[in-house]
C-alpha positions in Angstrom: -40.6 -57.5 6.8 -41.5 -55.3 9.6 -37.9 -55.0 11.3 -36.5 -54.4 7.7 -38.9 -51.7 7.2 -37.7 -50.2 10.4 -33.8 -50.7 9.8 -34.6 -48.9 6.1 -36.7 -46.4 7.8 -33.6 -45.2 10.2 -31.0 -45.5 7.0 -33.4 -43.3 5.3 -33.7 -40.9 8.2 -29.8 -40.8 9.1 -29.1 -40.3 5.2 -31.3 -37.6 4.8 -30.0 -35.9 7.9 -26.6 -36.4 7.2 -26.8 -35.2 3.5 -29.8 -32.7 4.0 -27.8 -29.3 3.8 -26.0 -30.1 0.8 -28.7 -31.4 -0.8 -30.8 -28.7 0.1 -28.1 -26.3 -1.6 -27.8 -28.4 -4.8 -31.4 -28.2 -5.1 -31.9 -24.8 -4.9 -28.9 -23.9 -7.1 -30.3 -26.5 -9.4 -33.9 -24.5 -9.5 -31.7 -21.1 -10.3 -29.7 -22.9 -13.2 -33.1 -24.3 -14.8 -33.2 -21.9 -17.7 -29.5 -20.9 -17.2 -28.8 -21.6 -21.2 -31.9 -19.3 -22.6 -31.1 -16.6 -19.7 -27.6 -16.3 -21.0 -28.6 -16.2 -24.3 -31.1 -13.6 -23.8 -29.0 -11.5 -21.8 -26.0 -11.5 -24.2 -27.9 -10.6 -27.5 -30.9 -8.9 -26.4 -29.5 -5.3 -26.9 -27.6 -6.2 -30.8 -29.5 -5.1 -33.7 -28.5 -8.0 -36.4 -30.4 -8.4 -39.4 -29.8 -8.0 -43.3 -30.5 -5.0 -45.0 -30.5 -3.7 -48.7 -26.7 -3.0 -48.4 -26.0 -6.3 -46.4 -28.4 -8.9 -47.7 -26.3 -11.6 -47.1 -23.7 -13.1 -44.4 -20.1 -12.5 -44.9 -18.2 -15.9 -45.7 -16.7 -17.4 -42.7 -13.1 -16.7 -43.7 -13.8 -13.0 -43.9 -15.4 -12.9 -40.5 -12.7 -14.5 -38.6 -10.4 -12.2 -40.6 -12.2 -9.1 -39.2 -12.5 -11.1 -35.6 -8.4 -11.2 -35.6 -8.1 -7.5 -36.6 -9.9 -6.3 -34.2 -9.6 -8.7 -31.1 -5.7 -9.2 -31.4 -5.1 -9.8 -27.7 -5.8 -13.8 -28.3 -7.3 -16.2 -30.8 -10.7 -17.6 -31.1 -11.2 -21.6 -30.5 -14.5 -21.9 -32.4 -16.9 -20.1 -34.3 -20.7 -20.5 -34.1 -23.4 -19.5 -36.8 -27.1 -19.8 -36.2 -29.8 -20.7 -38.9 -32.1 -17.6 -37.7 -31.3 -14.2 -39.6 -31.1 -12.0 -36.8 -28.8 -14.0 -34.6 -25.1 -12.8 -34.2 -21.9 -14.8 -35.0 -20.2 -16.1 -31.6 -16.5 -16.7 -31.3 -15.4 -18.6 -28.2 -12.0 -18.3 -26.7 -10.5 -20.1 -24.2 -11.6 -19.4 -20.7 -15.4 -19.0 -21.4 -15.0 -15.8 -23.2 -17.3 -15.3 -26.2 -17.2 -12.4 -28.6 -20.4 -11.5 -31.0 -20.0 -10.3 -34.4 -22.5 -8.8 -36.9 -22.5 -11.6 -39.5 -23.4 -9.3 -42.2 -20.9 -6.5 -41.5 -18.5 -8.2 -39.2 -18.8 -5.2 -36.4 -17.7 -6.4 -33.2 -20.8 -6.2 -31.1 -19.4 -6.9 -27.5 -18.8 -10.1 -25.6 -22.4 -10.1 -24.3 -23.9 -9.9 -20.6 -21.0 -10.4 -17.9 -23.2 -9.9 -15.0 -25.3 -12.7 -15.8 -22.6 -14.7 -17.1 -20.9 -14.4 -13.4 -24.3 -15.0 -11.6 -24.6 -18.4 -13.3 -20.8 -19.1 -12.6 -21.2 -18.4 -9.1 -24.3 -20.5 -8.7 -22.6 -23.5 -11.0 -19.8 -23.3 -8.3 -22.2 -23.8 -5.6 -24.2 -26.5 -7.6 -20.8 -28.5 -8.4 -18.4 -27.8 -5.7 -20.1 -25.9 -2.9 -18.6 -22.8 -3.8 -14.8 -24.1 -3.6 -12.2 -22.7 -5.6 -8.7 -24.2 -6.4 -7.8 -27.2 -4.3 -11.1 -26.9 -2.5 -13.2 -27.6 -5.4 -12.0 -31.3 -5.3 -13.4 -31.2 -1.9 -16.5 -29.9 -2.8 -17.0 -32.1 -5.6 -16.3 -35.2 -3.4 -19.2 -33.8 -0.7 -21.7 -33.5 -3.6 -20.8 -36.6 -5.4 -21.2 -38.3 -1.9 -24.4 -36.7 -1.0 -25.8 -37.4 -4.6 -25.2 -41.0 -3.5 -27.0 -40.6 -0.3 -29.7 -38.4 -2.1 -30.6 -41.6 -4.5 -30.6 -43.8 -1.6 -33.2 -41.4 0.1 -35.2 -41.5 -3.0 -35.3 -45.1 -3.5 -36.0 -45.9 0.0 -38.7 -43.2 0.5 -40.6 -45.0 -2.6 -40.1 -48.4 -0.8 -41.2 -47.1 2.6 -44.0 -45.2 0.9 -45.3 -47.9 -1.5 -48.8 -48.8 0.4 -49.1 -52.4 2.0 -52.8 -52.1 0.7 -54.1 -50.1 -2.1 -56.8 -48.2 -0.7 -58.6 -45.0 -1.6 -57.9 -43.1 1.8 -54.5 -44.5 2.0 -53.6 -43.1 -1.7 -55.7 -40.0 -0.8 -53.0 -39.4 1.9 -50.1 -39.8 -0.1 -51.2 -38.3 -3.5 -52.8 -35.0 -2.5 -52.2 -32.3 -0.2 -54.6 -31.7 2.9 -55.9 -28.2 3.8 -55.8 -27.2 7.5 -52.6 -29.0 8.8 -50.2 -27.9 10.7 -47.0 -28.7 12.1 -46.0 -32.4 12.1 -49.0 -33.4 10.1 -48.4 -30.8 7.7 -44.9 -31.8 7.1 -45.7 -35.5 6.7 -48.3 -35.0 3.9 -46.1 -32.3 2.2 -43.3 -34.9 2.3 -45.5 -38.0 1.1 -47.3 -35.9 -1.7 -44.1 -34.2 -3.2 -42.4 -37.2 -3.0 -44.8 -39.4 -5.0 -45.1 -37.0 -7.8 -41.6 -35.9 -8.1 -40.3 -39.7 -8.0 -39.9 -40.6 -11.2 -38.2 -37.1 -12.7 -36.3 -36.5 -9.5 -34.6 -40.4 -9.4 -33.8 -39.4 -13.1 -32.1 -36.1 -12.0 -30.3 -37.8 -9.1 -29.1 -40.9 -11.2 -27.5 -38.7 -13.7 -25.8 -36.6 -11.1 -24.2 -39.6 -9.8 -23.4 -40.7 -13.1 -21.6 -37.1 -13.7 -20.1 -37.1 -10.3 -18.4 -40.3 -10.7 -16.1 -41.7 -13.2 -17.1 -45.3 -12.1 -20.6 -44.6 -12.2 -20.1 -42.9 -15.9 -17.9 -46.3 -17.0 -20.8 -48.3 -15.8 -23.3 -47.3 -18.2 -21.1 -48.6 -20.7 -20.4 -52.0 -18.8 -24.3 -52.5 -18.5 -24.6 -52.7 -22.1 -21.6 -54.8 -22.5 -19.2 -52.1 -23.6 -15.6 -50.8 -22.9 -15.4 -47.5 -21.4 -13.9 -44.9 -23.8 -10.6 -43.6 -22.6 -11.1 -39.9 -21.6 -9.1 -37.4 -23.2 -9.5 -34.2 -25.3 -7.6 -32.1 -27.9 -5.0 -29.7 -26.1 -6.3 -25.8 -26.0 -4.1 -22.9 -26.1 -3.9 -21.0 -23.0 -5.9 -18.3 -22.2 -4.7 -14.9 -23.9 -2.4 -16.7 -26.1 -2.2 -15.4 -30.0 -2.0 -18.8 -32.4 -2.3 -18.9 -36.1 -5.5 -19.9 -37.7 -5.6 -21.9 -41.0 -8.5 -20.4 -43.0 -7.8 -21.4 -46.3 -10.7 -23.5 -47.7 -12.8 -23.1 -45.1 -15.7 -21.2 -47.0 -16.4 -24.1 -49.1 -16.2 -26.6 -46.4 -18.7 -24.5 -44.3 -20.9 -24.4 -47.4 -20.6 -28.4 -47.6 -21.5 -28.6 -43.5 -25.0 -26.4 -44.3 -25.6 -28.9 -47.0 -25.1 -31.9 -44.9 -28.6 -31.4 -43.3 -31.5 -29.1 -44.4 -32.7 -28.5 -40.8 -29.9 -27.4 -38.9 -30.2 -24.8 -36.1 -26.5 -23.9 -35.5 -23.2 -25.1 -36.8 -20.1 -24.5 -35.0 -16.7 -25.2 -36.2 -13.4 -25.8 -34.3 -11.0 -23.3 -35.7 -8.0 -25.2 -37.1 -4.4 -24.2 -36.4 -2.8 -26.5 -39.3 -3.5 -26.5 -42.8 -3.4 -30.3 -42.7 -5.6 -30.5 -39.7 -9.3 -31.8 -40.8 -12.0 -29.5 -40.2 -14.5 -30.3 -37.6 -18.1 -29.4 -37.5 -20.6 -29.6 -34.9 -24.2 -29.7 -36.4 -27.3 -28.8 -34.2 -30.9 -29.6 -35.1 -32.0 -28.8 -31.6 -31.6 -26.0 -29.1 -28.4 -26.8 -28.0 -29.1 -29.3 -25.0 -30.6 -32.0 -27.1 -27.9 -34.7 -28.0 -30.1 -36.7 -30.1 -30.3 -33.9 -32.5 -26.8 -33.2 -32.6 -23.9 -34.6 -35.0 -20.3 -34.1 -35.7 -18.9 -33.7 -39.7 -15.4 -34.2 -40.3 -14.1 -32.8 -43.8 -10.9 -33.2 -45.4 -9.1 -29.9 -45.8 -7.8 -30.8 -49.2 -10.3 -32.6 -51.0 -13.2 -31.2 -49.1 -14.7 -35.1 -48.9 -16.4 -36.4 -45.6 -13.8 -38.2 -43.5 -16.4 -39.2 -40.8 -20.2 -38.3 -40.2 -21.4 -39.1 -36.8 -25.1 -38.6 -36.2 -26.4 -39.5 -32.6 -27.9 -42.7 -34.5 -24.5 -43.9 -35.1 -23.2 -43.8 -31.5 -22.7 -47.0 -29.6 -25.7 -47.7 -27.1 -23.3 -47.0 -24.5 -22.2 -43.6 -25.5 -26.2 -43.0 -26.3 -27.2 -43.6 -22.7 -24.2 -41.6 -21.1 -25.1 -38.6 -23.3 -28.9 -39.0 -22.8 -28.2 -39.1 -18.8 -25.7 -35.9 -19.1 -28.7 -33.9 -20.5 -31.2 -35.9 -18.4 -29.9 -34.0 -15.2 -30.9 -30.7 -16.6 -34.0 -32.0 -18.3 -32.4 -30.4 -21.7 -32.7 -33.6 -23.5 -36.7 -33.0 -23.8 -36.1 -29.2 -24.9 -37.8 -26.6 -23.2 -40.6 -29.1 -21.4 -37.8 -31.2 -19.6 -36.1 -28.3 -18.3 -39.2 -27.0 -16.7 -39.7 -30.6 -15.1 -36.3 -30.7 -13.8 -36.6 -27.1 -12.4 -39.7 -28.1 -10.5 -38.6 -31.3 -9.4 -35.5 -29.6 -7.9 -37.8 -27.3 -5.9 -39.8 -30.3 -4.7 -36.5 -31.9 -3.6 -36.0 -28.7 -1.5 -39.2 -29.2 0.0 -38.3 -32.9 0.9 -35.5 -31.7 2.4 -37.0 -29.1 4.4 -39.9 -31.3 5.5 -37.5 -34.2 6.3 -35.5 -32.6 8.5 -38.5 -31.0 10.2 -39.8 -34.3 11.0 -36.4 -35.5 12.4 -36.2 -32.6 14.4 -39.5 -33.0 15.8 -38.8 -36.7 16.2 -35.9 -36.1 18.1 -37.6 -33.2 20.4 -40.3 -35.5 21.3 -37.5 -38.1 22.2 -35.5 -35.6 24.2 -38.8 -34.6 26.0 -39.8 -38.2 26.8 -36.5 -39.0 28.2 -36.7 -35.9 30.5 -40.2 -37.0 31.5 -38.9 -40.5 32.6 -36.0 -39.1 34.3 -38.2 -36.5 36.4 -40.8 -39.2 37.2 -38.1 -41.7 38.7 -37.7 -41.2 42.6 -34.6 -39.6 44.0 -32.2 -42.6 44.4 -31.5 -41.0 48.1 -34.9 -41.8 49.0 -34.6 -45.1 48.6 -31.5 -45.7 51.1 -32.4 -46.7 54.4 -31.6 -44.1 57.2 -28.8 -45.3 59.2 -29.7 -47.1 62.4 -30.0 -44.6 65.4 -28.8 -47.7 67.8 
C-alpha cells in the first residue's frame, strides 16, 4: 500500500505539472465565464426602454414582427425568434454567425444588436477556455490539448482525494486539511492551502471536470449512453443558411401556432421558434420554464403547419435516461443546471482549481529546488578524485 501511494503521488505530481499551465488557463477563464449569460443579457438590453403604453398595450403578432424585421434588416434572414414572458423584455431575432437583433415587441422598432464589446470579450475568453485562443486549423490542436488536460485534471482530482483521505480519522489530522492556518509561509502555507481548497472543492470540482471530459470527447459523451444501456444517437443537425444569405420565411399561420405554444404551459419564461423556410415544414418551438440554462425545465413542441395539431411534445421527463444525463452534464459544467446558485458554485470551484494548480506547481518547484540543492551538496562534499590517486613512485 505504501508503494502504491508513492507511485500514485508521482503520477499525480507529473500529471499536475504537465497539464498545470493549461488547467490554470481553463480555470481562470472559467471564472470569467461564470455569469456570461446574465452579463450579456444585461449589456444587450440595459439601454432599451421596452414597455406597454396606452397607445401600444399589446405585443404585435409574431408574423408582424417578422415582417418588420425583414423590411428593416434586408441584408440577411433571421433563423429564429425568441420572446420572453416579462413585459419589459424585447424580442430577439437570431442570425447565423451569432448575431442578434432586438426588436420592440409593441412597436416593431429595431432597437439594435446589443453590446458587441461585451459579446466579443466573452467570445475571446471562450476561445481560450476551449481552444487556448486558437483560430482556424489551430482550433483542432487547441481542443486536443485542452481535452487531454481535462483528462489529466480528472485524474489529479481523483488521485488527490485518495492521497488526502486520512488513514486515521483524528481531529488534528482533519483540522489540518479542512481549515486554513494562520501564520504559515512558504511550503507549509502552500501545502495547507492545497489540502483545504482540495477538500472543500472536491465534489463540485469533480463534476465540473468530469462534464468537461464528456464535452471534450465524443467517446466520453457516447459512454454516458452506454453506461445506462442505450445506443448513442447519431450526431447531426439541420443545415443553416450561409451567413449573410437572404432566404424566404413561410410566415402563414404562425400567429395561431405561437398562441398555441403559449397555451402549452402556463409558467413559460421564454419561447423561441426556429423560423420555417417552407410552408410544408413543421413549426418547432422551444419552451423554457427556467432561466435558459436548465435543461430539466425546457421542452420542445412541434406543431403541424396545416392543422395546428401537436406533432410532438418533448418535455425533459420524456427523454431517455442517457439523454437526460448527457443534457445535465452539459450544463453541470457551468453550474447552470442548478440556476444562479449552481453557477456561483461552479465559479468558486474554478477559482479554487486555479489555486490548486498554483499551490501544486509551487510545491513541485520547492521539491525540485530542494532535490537540486541536495545533489549539489552531495557533489560538493565528495572528495576530489585526484586526491584518491597515489602519487607516482619517485624511484
